[in-house]
PATORKOL-48803 format. One record per residue (C-alpha): x, y, z. Coordinates in steps of 0.001 Angstrom, whole numbers. Example, Ala and Ser with C-alpha at 12.3 -4.5 7.8 and 13.67 -1.06 7.14 Angstrom:
{site {12300,-4500,7800}};
{site {13670,-1060,7140}};
END
This chain:
{site {-28510,-46613,13078}};
{site {-28854,-43579,14822}};
{site {-29349,-40750,12561}};
{site {-26699,-37725,12767}};
{site {-26988,-34822,14722}};
{site {-27903,-31144,13179}};
{site {-24766,-29910,11354}};
{site {-23704,-26845,13412}};
{site {-21927,-25438,10409}};
{site {-24420,-22709,8952}};
{site {-22695,-20284,5920}};
{site {-24329,-18822,2682}};
{site {-28300,-17185,3776}};
{site {-28253,-14914,6199}};
{site {-30513,-16197,8812}};
{site {-32896,-14260,11964}};
{site {-30189,-15981,14351}};
{site {-26812,-15076,12815}};
{site {-23920,-16341,14943}};
{site {-20801,-14299,14584}};
{site {-17204,-15462,14964}};
{site {-16032,-13258,17573}};
{site {-15705,-9893,16334}};
{site {-16256,-8485,19975}};
{site {-14044,-5427,19152}};
{site {-16251,-4744,15668}};
{site {-19064,-5556,17163}};
{site {-19075,-3230,19849}};
{site {-17803,-588,17632}};
{site {-20913,-1112,15361}};
{site {-23415,-997,18240}};
{site {-22063,2071,19281}};
{site {-22309,3744,16385}};
{site {-26155,2735,15689}};
{site {-27007,3880,18813}};
{site {-25547,6974,18177}};
{site {-27114,9900,16100}};
{site {-24428,11581,13783}};
{site {-22656,8130,13815}};
{site {-21174,7258,10544}};
{site {-18987,3938,9718}};
{site {-17586,2420,6888}};
{site {-16960,-1628,7246}};
{site {-14720,-2661,4153}};
{site {-13084,-5660,3187}};
{site {-13415,-9171,841}};
{site {-16827,-10723,311}};
{site {-17615,-13294,1867}};
{site {-16144,-12421,5552}};
{site {-19094,-12403,7571}};
{site {-19550,-8312,7412}};
{site {-23308,-9284,6590}};
{site {-23950,-11569,9140}};
{site {-22358,-9004,11760}};
{site {-24296,-6285,10918}};
{site {-27882,-8368,10813}};
{site {-26819,-10115,14041}};
{site {-26437,-6345,15504}};
{site {-29029,-4910,13796}};
{site {-31504,-7695,15460}};
{site {-30243,-7166,18529}};
{site {-31064,-3348,18890}};
{site {-34406,-3676,16967}};
{site {-35192,-5714,20425}};
{site {-33944,-3219,21804}};
{site {-36232,-559,20751}};
{site {-33405,1059,18366}};
{site {-34901,2343,15203}};
{site {-32714,471,12841}};
{site {-32911,-922,9120}};
{site {-30865,-2415,6812}};
{site {-30952,-2097,3047}};
{site {-28932,-4039,263}};
{site {-27388,-1915,-2609}};
{site {-26200,-4911,-4662}};
{site {-28642,-5034,-7495}};
{site {-29762,-1950,-7831}};
{site {-29948,-1154,-11868}};
{site {-31131,3189,-11443}};
{site {-30656,5268,-8878}};
{site {-34846,4774,-8309}};
{site {-34194,1090,-7204}};
{site {-32050,2906,-4559}};
{site {-34709,5101,-3651}};
{site {-37408,2452,-3114}};
{site {-35186,-141,-1553}};
{site {-34888,3341,985}};
{site {-38630,3848,1193}};
{site {-39919,701,1801}};
{site {-37687,398,4666}};
{site {-38091,3508,6279}};
{site {-41736,3237,6050}};
{site {-41480,-324,8256}};
{site {-39850,1564,10623}};
{site {-41457,4413,10832}};
{site {-44415,2620,13002}};
{site {-47759,4515,13003}};
{site {-45906,7546,11323}};
{site {-45506,6153,8395}};
{site {-48591,7859,6749}};
{site {-47191,11301,7931}};
{site {-43875,10234,6452}};
{site {-45522,9466,2938}};
{site {-47374,12244,2907}};
{site {-44988,15062,3936}};
{site {-42557,12706,867}};
{site {-45298,13408,-1705}};
{site {-45437,16639,-650}};
{site {-42125,18244,-672}};
{site {-41318,15781,-3875}};
{site {-44362,15441,-6221}};
{site {-43606,11776,-5575}};
{site {-45964,8954,-7421}};
{site {-46295,6751,-4885}};
{site {-48497,3282,-4655}};
{site {-49447,1082,-1650}};
{site {-49935,-2601,-1153}};
{site {-50681,-4444,1942}};
{site {-48452,-7651,2587}};
{site {-51089,-10701,2373}};
{site {-49245,-12481,5260}};
{site {-48576,-9843,7979}};
{site {-51194,-6922,6215}};
{site {-48367,-4231,6683}};
{site {-48406,-1413,4273}};
{site {-45553,-1470,1643}};
{site {-44957,1891,-223}};
{site {-43126,2209,-3338}};
{site {-42167,4306,-6152}};
{site {-44406,3952,-9264}};
{site {-42494,2315,-12279}};
{site {-42314,5515,-13659}};
{site {-39816,6643,-11919}};
{site {-37251,4645,-13455}};
{site {-37530,6687,-16196}};
{site {-37083,9440,-15035}};
{site {-34229,12039,-15615}};
{site {-31530,11515,-13146}};
{site {-31217,14624,-11755}};
{site {-35004,13774,-10090}};
{site {-33955,10462,-9374}};
{site {-30964,12473,-7432}};
{site {-33652,14522,-6069}};
{site {-35739,11680,-4904}};
{site {-33353,9896,-3605}};
{site {-31508,12638,-1612}};
{site {-35572,13438,-354}};
{site {-36252,10020,1224}};
{site {-33546,10650,3563}};
{site {-34133,14029,4195}};
{site {-37887,13387,5222}};
{site {-36643,10275,7325}};
{site {-34246,12819,9573}};
{site {-37113,15342,9629}};
{site {-39292,12441,10530}};
{site {-36907,11207,13631}};
{site {-36881,14265,14838}};
{site {-40624,15388,15196}};
{site {-41045,11500,16628}};
{site {-37705,12363,19559}};
{site {-35872,9666,18160}};
{site {-33255,8576,15603}};
{site {-33009,6290,12632}};
{site {-30214,3977,12323}};
{site {-29499,2948,8642}};
{site {-26960,-121,7712}};
{site {-26199,78,3562}};
{site {-24891,-3172,2301}};
{site {-22763,-3085,-947}};
{site {-22831,767,-332}};
{site {-20605,862,-3283}};
{site {-22474,121,-5798}};
{site {-23734,3806,-5565}};
{site {-20322,4513,-7502}};
{site {-21570,2302,-10738}};
{site {-23841,5032,-11144}};
{site {-21202,7544,-12691}};
{site {-23528,10575,-10859}};
{site {-20378,12581,-8868}};
{site {-23663,14872,-8131}};
{site {-25544,12390,-5919}};
{site {-22255,11614,-3986}};
{site {-21121,15406,-3450}};
{site {-25184,15657,-2011}};
{site {-25684,12528,65}};
{site {-22605,13731,1392}};
{site {-23972,16731,2360}};
{site {-27074,15466,3474}};
{site {-25449,13132,6072}};
{site {-23520,15709,7608}};
{site {-26613,17839,8003}};
{site {-28830,14590,9168}};
{site {-28463,14802,13097}};
{site {-31108,12127,14088}};
{site {-29575,9441,11609}};
{site {-26595,7214,11985}};
{site {-25374,5510,8828}};
{site {-22799,2173,8358}};
{site {-21913,1614,4953}};
{site {-20372,-1995,3968}};
{site {-18822,-2622,1090}};
{site {-16577,-5641,-416}};
{site {-15582,-4382,-3902}};
{site {-12271,-2533,-2456}};
{site {-11011,-1093,-5330}};
{site {-14741,1059,-5782}};
{site {-14382,1827,-1899}};
{site {-10802,3381,-2433}};
{site {-12222,5307,-5832}};
{site {-15096,6586,-3503}};
{site {-13111,7481,-197}};
{site {-10202,9148,-2286}};
{site {-9196,12674,-1687}};
{site {-11164,14108,-4159}};
{site {-13891,12365,-4124}};
{site {-17612,12833,-1813}};
{site {-16546,10351,1210}};
{site {-13044,11544,1679}};
{site {-12345,11516,5282}};
{site {-16781,11496,5803}};
{site {-16466,7899,8028}};
{site {-14289,6335,10810}};
{site {-13305,2668,9379}};
{site {-13064,-912,10007}};
{site {-11486,-2989,7786}};
{site {-12778,-6313,8116}};
{site {-10103,-9141,8117}};
{site {-9885,-12420,8221}};
{site {-10765,-13654,11338}};
{site {-7238,-15000,12869}};
{site {-6357,-18667,12198}};
{site {-6016,-19492,16133}};
{site {-9493,-18062,16996}};
{site {-10883,-19339,14297}};
{site {-9095,-22809,14916}};
{site {-10648,-22717,18436}};
{site {-14036,-21872,17431}};
{site {-14090,-24537,15017}};
{site {-12667,-27335,17138}};
{site {-15688,-26090,19321}};
{site {-18066,-26889,17293}};
{site {-17096,-30059,16035}};
{site {-16271,-31291,19486}};
{site {-19863,-30030,20875}};
{site {-21410,-32436,17985}};
{site {-19622,-34922,18985}};
{site {-16107,-35192,16926}};
{site {-13137,-35190,19190}};
{site {-10417,-36042,16899}};
{site {-9369,-33244,14743}};
{site {-6179,-34216,13311}};
{site {-8129,-32557,9819}};
{site {-8580,-29056,11488}};
{site {-5072,-27683,10054}};
{site {-5980,-28815,6622}};
{site {-9321,-27533,6826}};
{site {-7866,-24412,7442}};
{site {-5763,-24337,4991}};
{site {-7182,-25779,1924}};
{site {-10585,-23039,3113}};
{site {-8023,-20238,3373}};
{site {-9109,-16574,5018}};
{site {-12776,-16392,4165}};
{site {-15068,-17325,6893}};
{site {-17681,-18685,4673}};
{site {-15192,-20442,2807}};
{site {-13786,-22129,6043}};
{site {-17501,-22739,7402}};
{site {-18619,-24283,3899}};
{site {-15732,-26679,4195}};
{site {-16081,-27265,7402}};
{site {-20334,-27825,6956}};
{site {-19033,-30632,4086}};
{site {-16742,-32505,6271}};
{site {-19095,-32685,9487}};
{site {-20878,-35274,7966}};
{site {-17884,-37482,6733}};
{site {-16658,-37579,10456}};
{site {-19802,-37589,12576}};
{site {-20266,-41086,12255}};
{site {-16713,-42267,13597}};
{site {-15950,-38625,15813}};
{site {-12843,-38486,14299}};
{site {-11811,-35470,11764}};
{site {-9752,-36968,9304}};
{site {-7450,-34959,6260}};
{site {-8717,-37354,3633}};
{site {-12132,-36347,4946}};
{site {-11316,-32989,4773}};
{site {-9778,-33287,685}};
{site {-12935,-35220,-100}};
{site {-15061,-33183,840}};
{site {-12635,-30123,-439}};
{site {-13294,-31876,-3683}};
{site {-16986,-32103,-3387}};
{site {-17338,-28331,-2637}};
{site {-15610,-28206,-5999}};
{site {-17716,-30360,-7552}};
{site {-20873,-28586,-6282}};
{site {-19996,-25624,-7919}};
{site {-18077,-26489,-10918}};
{site {-21281,-25221,-13514}};
{site {-21017,-22162,-11918}};
{site {-17103,-22160,-12376}};
{site {-17650,-23456,-15669}};
{site {-19760,-20260,-16574}};
{site {-17477,-17862,-15430}};
{site {-14868,-19366,-17078}};
{site {-16132,-18813,-20680}};
{site {-17238,-15342,-19753}};
{site {-13210,-14637,-19377}};
{site {-10944,-13202,-22365}};
{site {-8613,-15707,-23936}};
{site {-5763,-13652,-21700}};
{site {-7849,-13530,-18646}};
{site {-7923,-17462,-18663}};
{site {-4389,-17751,-19208}};
{site {-3329,-15407,-16399}};
{site {-5277,-16989,-14195}};
{site {-4159,-19982,-15409}};
{site {-935,-19256,-13899}};
{site {-1821,-17834,-10591}};
{site {-3473,-21508,-10163}};
{site {593,-22656,-10740}};
{site {1564,-20243,-7988}};
{site {3133,-18545,-10617}};
{site {3968,-15076,-8974}};
{site {6341,-13604,-11773}};
{site {4257,-13017,-14404}};
{site {6170,-10822,-16823}};
{site {9091,-13416,-17227}};
{site {10241,-14509,-20297}};
{site {9158,-18247,-18473}};
{site {5960,-17406,-17196}};
{site {4375,-15951,-20225}};
{site {6157,-18822,-22692}};
{site {4509,-21449,-20865}};
{site {929,-19872,-20501}};
{site {847,-17840,-23217}};
{site {849,-14133,-21700}};
{site {700,-11300,-23393}};
{site {3088,-8153,-22962}};
{site {3555,-7264,-19401}};
{site {1387,-3753,-19980}};
{site {-950,-6242,-20915}};
{site {-706,-8732,-18013}};
{site {-1037,-5896,-15679}};
{site {-4327,-4323,-17524}};
{site {-5858,-7725,-17144}};
{site {-5329,-8540,-13771}};
{site {-6771,-4527,-13241}};
{site {-9780,-5825,-15080}};
{site {-9830,-9627,-13079}};
{site {-9838,-7385,-9842}};
{site {-12800,-5001,-11179}};
{site {-14864,-8289,-11207}};
{site {-14279,-10015,-8338}};
{site {-12018,-12661,-9333}};
{site {-8637,-11433,-7479}};
{site {-8095,-9535,-4593}};
{site {-5013,-7090,-4159}};
{site {-2310,-8276,-1759}};
{site {803,-6910,-672}};
{site {2976,-10012,-2539}};
{site {3695,-10925,-5993}};
{site {2258,-10204,-8321}};
{site {-58,-7837,-6192}};
{site {-3329,-10030,-6471}};
{site {-3822,-13887,-5494}};
{site {-7939,-15553,-6189}};
{site {-10618,-14432,-4052}};
{site {-12010,-18070,-4097}};
{site {-9691,-20869,-2848}};
{site {-12306,-23216,-4544}};
{site {-12370,-22043,-8498}};
{site {-8487,-21853,-7785}};
{site {-8312,-25348,-7581}};
{site {-11150,-26226,-10252}};
{site {-8439,-23868,-12508}};
{site {-5415,-25762,-11277}};
{site {-7455,-29227,-12441}};
{site {-8648,-27648,-15616}};
{site {-5128,-26608,-16656}};
{site {-3929,-31182,-15547}};
{site {-6209,-31547,-18024}};
{site {-6059,-29068,-20779}};
{site {-2607,-28145,-20786}};
{site {-1056,-31823,-19090}};
{site {-19,-29961,-16589}};
{site {899,-31920,-13073}};
END
């Protein structure tokens, strides 16, 4: 039996050659901002849309062209000092032979306690703050954070070039509840004539707070609202991938797109799970897609169960109702059927689920929808077991 060709669909980890699905206009705009000193851009949209993939692809392109571009992920930071460490390591790596001058300047200007370590594989020097920096007062952590960027701008000026910085999940700055840091960062960015900034974010409610008229980043950035890849474009792209790998009958492609909904990663994941079922016969059928769909849910079942146990009773009941397509969550019928609280509590619970990233905002009633279509189906299956719903 001939082995199957490699699965043409990749998702999840961002590899060194990320594949961007269309996004021609967004890609061009991102390149322009990162290539010009003083550029500022915000890319925002739901998780799993491909924001990080696009940024990674453009970053690698520009690096190959000699641009000093770096990408920092703020999503896992616990302290402001963690953000400083992430910046420090990326900037020193991008500084080339000038990293020692940069570090010396930082130590003189900010009295930082730094430590260095050689990478055992590459020999590259890693520079980081000493652990004590994480327990410093917030004003000291703020001074360090802003100072690292200020000195990077000065270094770029001295070297006659510019640094381009991509900050992934920048809205995590809001978690530190330190308005002074945000306003100081705004002021610093405005004066950084040898740097360009691209911020990306997926927690839309936090981004909206940061961008409000009374907040630090109001009218600070031009913006790209990262919407789903249009259905026709996604269909054509998926069809091309299937056909190039020998799957030429695609009767199940419509079902795949319907079940996976709008997020790029969700679509790719279902395509990846469907491909081995279709490759042997060269045909993608709806039963194959259904089988792959339930295989994805089975694969994630333990994660869904763990998350479910963290929800309150009210949150679980609202999620149950939404999994059955209910939109009038305040009606007497729905409240009775799913044991929902009073309307005010329903509204507060929906907002809490939005903040946790379980739901996202929509224009249609009830104003929210499941972020993850596979989780929604898992809840529907639980309803069948727990509530006896068909």
